[in-house]
N, CA and C of each residue as an Amber inpcrd file, in Angstrom:
protein
   441
 103.8460000  85.6940000 171.0750000 102.7610000  85.6130000 170.3640000
 103.3270000  85.7040000 169.0710000 102.6210000  84.6740000 168.1990000
 103.1350000  84.3460000 166.5180000 102.3350000  85.3020000 165.7320000
 103.0550000  85.8510000 164.7940000 102.3300000  86.7990000 163.6830000
 103.0300000  86.7030000 162.5230000 102.2440000  87.1520000 161.6360000
 102.6090000  86.7670000 160.0700000 103.0240000  88.3450000 159.5480000
 104.2970000  88.5050000 159.1110000 104.5300000  89.7890000 158.7950000
 104.0500000  90.0530000 157.2840000 103.3510000  91.4260000 157.4590000
 102.8190000  91.9170000 156.0190000 103.6280000  92.7400000 155.2940000
 104.7250000  93.5280000 156.0490000 105.7220000  94.2060000 155.5050000
 107.1070000  93.7150000 156.0460000 108.1060000  94.3280000 155.2190000
 109.4130000  94.0570000 155.9240000 109.5080000  95.0180000 157.0360000
 110.1470000  94.3510000 157.9540000 110.4550000  95.0640000 159.2330000
 111.8990000  94.7140000 159.6710000 112.6160000  96.0140000 159.8260000
 113.8610000  95.8660000 160.1870000 114.2230000  95.4030000 161.3560000
 115.0650000  94.1990000 161.5700000 115.6720000  93.5660000 162.6360000
 114.5200000  92.7420000 163.3050000 113.4610000  92.2530000 162.4360000
 112.4700000  91.5170000 162.8990000 112.1630000  90.4330000 161.8370000
 112.0510000  90.7190000 160.5680000 111.8830000  89.7310000 159.6230000
 111.4800000  90.5600000 158.0560000 111.3090000  89.6580000 157.2650000
 110.7580000  89.8170000 155.7610000 109.3380000  89.4410000 155.8510000
 108.7210000  90.2200000 154.7280000 107.3980000  90.0110000 154.4070000
 107.0150000  88.5380000 154.2130000 105.9390000  88.0380000 154.9150000
 105.7680000  86.6750000 154.5610000 106.3220000  85.7940000 155.8920000
 107.2810000  86.3420000 156.7270000 107.7100000  85.4530000 157.8090000
 106.6850000  85.2130000 158.9410000 106.8770000  83.9060000 159.5280000
 106.0570000  83.8130000 160.6640000 107.1260000  84.0350000 161.8040000
 106.6990000  85.1200000 162.6400000 107.9720000  85.3490000 163.8320000
 107.1710000  85.5570000 165.2260000 107.7810000  85.2180000 166.1470000
 107.2630000  85.3610000 167.4060000 107.7070000  86.5950000 168.3740000
 107.0110000  87.4470000 168.5860000 107.0790000  88.6560000 169.2560000
 106.2720000  88.8800000 170.7510000 106.6640000  89.6260000 171.3040000
 105.9340000  89.9520000 172.4590000 104.5540000  90.3300000 172.4340000
 103.4730000  89.8350000 173.4210000 102.2370000  90.5050000 172.9350000
 101.9200000  91.7880000 172.8870000 102.3180000  92.4480000 173.8380000
 102.1200000  94.0110000 173.5560000 102.7910000  94.6620000 172.5350000
 103.9000000  94.1540000 171.8260000 104.4300000  94.5390000 170.5920000
 103.5370000  94.4210000 169.5110000 102.8860000  93.2280000 169.3430000
 102.1220000  92.8260000 168.3320000 100.9250000  93.8130000 168.6460000
 100.2350000  93.5780000 169.6980000  98.8810000  94.2450000 169.8720000
  98.8300000  95.9300000 169.7760000  99.9240000  96.4550000 170.2890000
 100.0280000  98.0040000 170.3990000 100.8720000  98.4680000 169.0560000
 101.4420000  97.7080000 168.2510000 102.5590000  98.3890000 167.3500000
 102.1830000  97.7060000 165.8390000 102.4640000  96.6170000 165.7910000
 102.1120000  95.8610000 164.6950000 101.0520000  95.6500000 164.2280000
  99.9030000  95.0470000 164.8820000  98.5620000  94.8440000 164.3120000
  97.9180000  96.2850000 163.8920000  97.7550000  97.3490000 164.8890000
  97.0700000  98.3420000 164.6840000  97.6230000  99.1230000 163.3560000
  98.7650000  99.0550000 162.9780000  99.3250000  99.6640000 161.7480000
  99.4640000  98.7760000 160.4820000  99.0180000  97.3300000 160.5840000
  98.7510000  96.7520000 159.4630000 100.0980000  96.1080000 158.9080000
 101.1730000  96.1210000 159.7200000 102.3940000  95.5260000 159.5500000
 102.3720000  94.2350000 159.7450000 101.3850000  93.5910000 160.4460000
 101.5640000  92.0420000 160.5290000  99.8580000  91.7850000 160.7800000
  99.8000000  90.3970000 160.9900000  98.4570000  89.8790000 160.9710000
  98.5760000  88.4600000 162.0050000  97.7390000  87.9360000 162.6680000
  97.8360000  86.8700000 163.5410000  97.9890000  85.6420000 162.3940000
  98.9270000  84.8080000 162.7450000  99.3380000  83.7810000 162.0140000
  98.3520000  82.7210000 161.7970000  97.4980000  82.8040000 161.1170000
  96.3820000  81.6800000 161.1030000  96.4060000  81.2640000 159.6160000
  95.9590000  80.1150000 159.1790000  96.2910000  79.2780000 157.8160000
  95.5490000  80.4500000 156.9340000  94.6380000  81.0400000 157.1970000
  93.6260000  81.9340000 156.3910000  94.6320000  83.1090000 155.8640000
  95.1740000  83.7680000 156.8510000  96.0330000  84.7760000 156.6500000
  97.0780000  84.2400000 155.8540000  97.9850000  83.1530000 156.0490000
  99.3360000  82.7920000 155.6320000  98.6480000  82.6330000 153.8610000
  97.4440000  81.8340000 153.5660000  97.0850000  81.7030000 152.2860000
  96.7020000  82.8780000 151.5430000  96.2370000  84.0400000 152.3040000
  96.0470000  85.3620000 151.8090000  97.0830000  85.8770000 151.3600000
  98.1260000  86.1010000 152.1350000  99.3980000  86.8340000 152.0310000
 100.2230000  85.9330000 150.8490000  99.9360000  85.0410000 150.5530000
 100.7240000  84.2620000 149.4330000 100.0000000  84.3660000 148.3190000
  98.6480000  84.4960000 148.3070000  97.8120000  84.7960000 146.8700000
  98.6250000  86.3490000 146.6580000  98.4560000  87.2170000 147.4420000
  99.3000000  88.3800000 147.1850000 100.4870000  88.5140000 146.4990000
 101.4440000  87.6620000 147.2090000 102.9430000  87.3300000 146.7320000
 102.8500000  86.8210000 145.3700000 102.1280000  86.0620000 144.8720000
 101.9030000  85.2950000 143.4000000 101.5580000  86.5940000 142.6810000
 100.4730000  87.2370000 143.1820000 100.1110000  88.4430000 142.0800000
 101.2570000  89.3310000 141.7680000 102.0340000  89.7360000 142.9610000
 103.2190000  90.3860000 142.6250000 104.0240000  89.9540000 141.8550000
 104.5000000  88.7850000 141.8200000 105.3140000  87.9670000 141.2620000
 104.9740000  87.9750000 139.5520000 103.7270000  87.7540000 139.4160000
 103.1740000  87.8200000 137.7360000 103.1110000  88.9480000 137.5480000
 102.9310000  90.1890000 138.0750000 103.1990000  91.7610000 137.9070000
 104.4530000  91.7790000 137.6740000 105.2580000  91.4370000 138.3040000
 106.9110000  91.9160000 138.1390000 107.3240000  91.2770000 136.8040000
 106.9270000  90.0110000 136.7390000 107.4410000  89.0990000 135.5450000
 106.7070000  89.9200000 134.3540000 105.5140000  90.1160000 134.2450000
 104.8480000  90.7150000 133.3470000 105.7060000  92.1770000 132.8180000
 105.9520000  92.8070000 133.7140000 106.6740000  94.2090000 133.5720000
 108.2620000  93.7840000 132.9880000 109.2100000  92.6020000 133.3220000
 110.1860000  92.3530000 132.8080000 110.2580000  92.0810000 131.4600000
 108.9800000  91.1350000 131.0820000 108.9780000  90.7380000 129.7230000
 108.7650000  92.0230000 128.9350000 107.5780000  93.1000000 129.3560000
 107.7180000  94.3750000 128.4890000 108.9980000  95.0290000 128.2580000
 109.7620000  95.0150000 129.0120000 110.9310000  95.6290000 129.2330000
 112.0360000  95.0720000 128.3070000 111.9800000  93.6500000 128.3830000
 112.7390000  92.8260000 127.3100000 112.2450000  93.0090000 125.9880000
 111.1880000  93.2310000 125.9070000 110.2820000  93.6730000 124.4350000
 110.9980000  94.9920000 124.0070000 110.7780000  95.9120000 124.7960000
 111.4220000  97.2480000 124.7090000 113.1660000  97.2360000 124.0510000
 113.4150000  96.4990000 124.9710000 114.9660000  96.3470000 124.4960000
 115.1830000  95.7500000 122.9660000 114.5090000  94.6900000 122.9610000
 114.5820000  94.1440000 121.4780000 114.4920000  95.2030000 120.2240000
 113.3030000  95.9860000 120.7350000 112.7710000  97.0960000 119.7520000
 113.9960000  98.1690000 119.4940000 114.7360000  98.4350000 120.6320000
 115.6400000  99.5970000 120.5640000 116.9330000  98.8590000 119.9410000
 117.1940000  97.3000000 120.1230000 118.2530000  96.8870000 119.5920000
 118.1310000  96.9130000 117.9990000 116.8240000  96.6930000 117.4910000
 116.5260000  96.6260000 116.0870000 116.4850000  98.2660000 115.3480000
 116.1560000  98.9540000 116.2910000 115.9240000 100.2430000 115.9750000
 117.1440000 101.1460000 115.3860000 117.0400000 101.9570000 114.4910000
 118.0640000 102.9950000 114.4990000 117.3440000 104.4300000 114.2660000
 118.0600000 105.3280000 114.7140000 117.3470000 106.6380000 114.3820000
 118.2590000 107.5850000 113.7010000 117.7140000 108.7450000 113.1950000
 118.2590000 109.7300000 112.3660000 118.5320000 111.1490000 113.0890000
 119.7290000 111.5800000 113.1890000 119.4910000 113.1590000 113.7470000
 120.2980000 113.7090000 112.9600000 119.5660000 115.0200000 112.6300000
 120.2910000 115.9130000 111.5930000 120.8650000 117.0860000 112.3540000
 121.9030000 117.8580000 111.7610000 122.6390000 118.7690000 112.4460000
 123.4620000 119.4880000 111.6140000 123.6410000 120.6110000 111.7310000
 124.3350000 121.5500000 110.7700000 125.8230000 121.1090000 111.0260000
 126.3910000 120.9780000 109.7940000 127.9790000 120.4550000 109.9350000
 128.7070000 121.3890000 108.6370000 130.1420000 121.2050000 108.6060000
 130.9270000 121.7080000 107.7660000 130.9120000 120.6100000 106.8220000
 131.4580000 121.2530000 105.6040000 132.1420000 120.1620000 104.7920000
 132.7560000 119.1290000 104.9200000 133.5550000 119.0200000 105.9810000
 134.4940000 118.2140000 106.3760000 133.8250000 117.2800000 107.3430000
 132.6190000 117.3610000 107.9450000 132.0830000 116.3930000 108.5280000
 131.9720000 116.7010000 109.9540000 132.3210000 118.0190000 110.4810000
 132.5220000 118.2720000 111.7990000 131.0600000 119.0660000 111.8760000
 130.5250000 118.5590000 113.2640000 129.3230000 119.5950000 113.4820000
 129.3110000 120.7030000 114.0940000 128.7180000 121.6590000 113.7960000
 128.8730000 123.2230000 114.4490000 128.0770000 123.0930000 115.8770000
 127.7510000 122.3200000 116.2120000 127.4540000 122.1180000 117.8770000
 127.7040000 120.7600000 118.0130000 127.1450000 120.1140000 118.8090000
 127.3500000 118.6200000 119.3580000 125.9170000 118.0780000 119.4890000
 125.7420000 116.7550000 119.3390000 124.6210000 115.8100000 119.7510000
 124.5820000 115.3790000 120.9970000 123.5690000 115.5980000 122.0010000
 123.7520000 114.7150000 123.2630000 122.2380000 114.1250000 123.5220000
 122.2230000 113.4920000 124.6220000 121.2300000 112.3870000 124.8580000
 119.7150000 113.0690000 124.7690000 119.6970000 114.4900000 124.7200000
 118.5280000 115.1000000 124.3790000 117.6900000 114.7490000 122.8480000
 118.7430000 115.0190000 122.2920000 118.6770000 114.9630000 120.7880000
 118.3350000 113.2910000 120.3760000 119.1720000 112.5770000 120.7190000
 119.0230000 111.0850000 120.5380000 117.5250000 110.6810000 120.8300000
 117.1980000 111.0380000 122.4530000 116.1130000 110.6130000 122.7350000
 114.8540000 111.0340000 122.1550000 114.8230000 112.2370000 121.5140000
 113.7810000 112.8790000 120.8590000 113.7380000 112.2340000 119.2840000
 114.7650000 111.8330000 119.0220000 114.6450000 110.9540000 117.5050000
 114.0640000 109.6000000 117.7350000 114.2250000 108.7930000 119.0330000
 113.7340000 107.6970000 119.1050000 112.2990000 107.9780000 119.7540000
 111.8260000 108.8400000 120.3660000 110.5020000 109.1140000 120.5240000
 109.6000000 109.5750000 119.3080000 110.3790000 109.9820000 118.2850000
 109.8180000 110.3050000 117.0840000 109.4650000 108.7540000 116.2480000
 110.1920000 108.1010000 116.4780000 109.7870000 106.8660000 115.9170000
 109.0740000 106.1880000 116.7550000 108.7730000 106.4200000 117.7420000
 107.7020000 105.5870000 118.7830000 108.1870000 104.7310000 119.8690000
 109.5280000 105.1330000 120.1250000 110.1120000 104.2930000 121.2750000
 110.0820000 105.1530000 122.3140000 109.6410000 104.8970000 123.4990000
 109.5880000 105.3920000 124.8960000 111.0390000 105.6420000 125.7380000
 112.1470000 106.3450000 124.8920000 113.5650000 106.3530000 125.6120000
 113.3720000 107.9620000 126.0150000 113.9820000 108.2210000 127.0140000
 114.1930000 109.3750000 127.8790000 115.7130000 109.8010000 127.7630000
 116.0000000 110.8420000 127.7140000 117.2500000 111.4290000 127.8090000
 118.1920000 110.9450000 128.7140000 117.6020000 110.6900000 129.9620000
 118.4290000 109.9810000 131.0980000 118.7220000 108.8340000 130.8350000
 118.2070000 108.0690000 129.8320000 118.4920000 106.3900000 129.6490000
 119.5110000 106.3970000 128.6010000 119.8790000 107.2980000 127.9490000
 120.9250000 107.4110000 126.8530000 122.0960000 107.9450000 127.4700000
 123.1190000 106.7650000 127.1440000 124.3770000 107.0320000 127.9510000
 125.5780000 107.2420000 126.8650000 126.1270000 108.2400000 126.8430000
 127.1190000 108.6390000 125.8530000 128.6140000 108.8570000 126.6140000
 129.8170000 108.3770000 125.7050000 130.8680000 108.8560000 126.7730000
 131.1600000 110.2590000 126.4260000 130.8080000 110.7890000 125.4180000
 130.9240000 112.4170000 125.0500000 129.9600000 112.7950000 124.0930000
 129.6730000 113.9230000 123.9630000 128.7030000 114.5140000 123.0190000
 129.3480000 113.9900000 121.6360000 128.4180000 113.8960000 120.6860000
 128.8660000 113.5960000 119.4330000 128.8880000 114.9510000 118.8330000
 130.1710000 114.8700000 117.9120000 130.8170000 116.1270000 117.1880000
 131.0510000 116.1590000 115.7520000 130.6770000 114.6530000 115.3930000
 131.1790000 114.3130000 113.6370000 129.8650000 113.8400000 113.5550000
 129.9750000 113.7340000 112.0270000 128.6650000 113.1440000 111.0570000
 129.2270000 111.4690000 111.1110000 128.3400000 110.5920000 111.0140000
 128.5060000 109.1840000 110.9520000 127.4800000 108.5020000 111.7100000
 127.8360000 107.2540000 111.6410000 126.9270000 106.2230000 112.5290000
 127.6360000 106.1400000 113.9780000 126.8850000 106.2500000 114.6160000
 127.5040000 106.1020000 116.3650000 126.6730000 105.0360000 117.0640000
 127.0230000 104.4460000 117.6230000 126.6090000 103.2750000 118.5650000
 126.1620000 103.7580000 120.0410000 125.1790000 104.0120000 120.4340000
 124.8440000 104.4110000 121.9000000 124.2460000 103.2590000 122.6360000
 124.2870000 103.5010000 123.9880000 123.8690000 102.4970000 125.0130000
 122.7650000 103.2610000 125.3520000 121.4140000 102.2700000 125.5280000
 120.4040000 102.8400000 126.1250000 120.1760000 102.0220000 127.5530000
 120.0720000 102.5630000 128.5190000 120.0480000 101.9060000 130.0410000
 118.4780000 101.8720000 130.2350000 117.8780000 100.7600000 130.2430000
 116.4940000 100.3740000 130.3550000 115.9420000 100.4380000 131.8530000
 116.9680000  99.4800000 132.4120000 116.8910000  99.2330000 134.1460000
 118.3560000  99.2060000 134.4290000 118.4790000  98.9910000 135.9230000
 119.9650000  99.3110000 136.2930000 120.4230000  97.9400000 135.7240000
 119.8650000  96.8860000 135.3600000 120.5730000  95.5440000 134.8830000
 120.2940000  95.4210000 133.6200000 119.6760000  96.2730000 132.6540000
 119.1950000  95.7230000 131.4700000 119.5020000  96.9350000 130.3400000
 120.3850000  96.7490000 129.4030000 120.7730000  97.6810000 128.3240000
 120.4550000  97.1040000 127.2830000 120.7000000  98.2240000 126.1750000
 120.3280000  97.9560000 124.8220000 121.1650000  98.6830000 124.1360000
 122.1170000  98.4520000 122.8050000 122.5640000  99.1990000 122.1100000
 122.0340000  99.5230000 120.8970000 121.9580000 100.6950000 120.3710000
 121.1260000 101.3580000 119.1650000 122.3830000 101.9340000 118.3790000
 121.9990000 102.2820000 117.1180000 122.7720000 103.0190000 116.0420000
 122.0140000 104.2790000 115.9720000 122.9050000 105.1800000 115.8760000
 122.3570000 106.3910000 115.4720000 123.1930000 107.0030000 114.4790000
 122.3420000 107.5420000 113.3660000 122.9820000 107.9940000 112.0890000
 122.9420000 109.7130000 112.4010000 124.0500000 110.3120000 112.3870000
 124.3280000 111.7070000 112.2670000 124.6940000 112.2040000 111.0370000
 123.4980000 113.0780000 110.4980000 123.8640000 113.5230000 109.1100000
 123.4580000 114.9280000 109.0260000 124.1920000 115.4800000 108.0320000
 124.1260000 116.9780000 107.7810000 122.9720000 117.5300000 107.1610000
 122.3340000 118.5750000 107.8240000 121.2060000 119.2010000 107.1480000
 121.1740000 119.5090000 105.9050000
């Protein structure tokens, strides 16, 4: 029996594939669970419309994240901390403080997005990496100043 897969199924195929399976497997397992549909032209066109809508949604999200990366690249934030006259901090600045500074500036940066080699312990300008997605990064400047 020829069916159209609505979901990815291990060892059978990917979503949108037309596969030939045993009639009992289709009738008793795939069709009742909504994992597949009969391979008609109407079902193929409906699945293609859904696929195109998902592609547009993913593309829109990718553009939003690219715009966020540009905003982060253009922005810099200031973190104030107690420091000695020589410029050594009495504590250290980590991802939480940097994310909070970006959030005060209106950028949706979470602490787990900020990647530091080590905590900041000196006054000055530091370049940090903000991991937006697993494949998309942005670099930003953080000004560390004494209170």
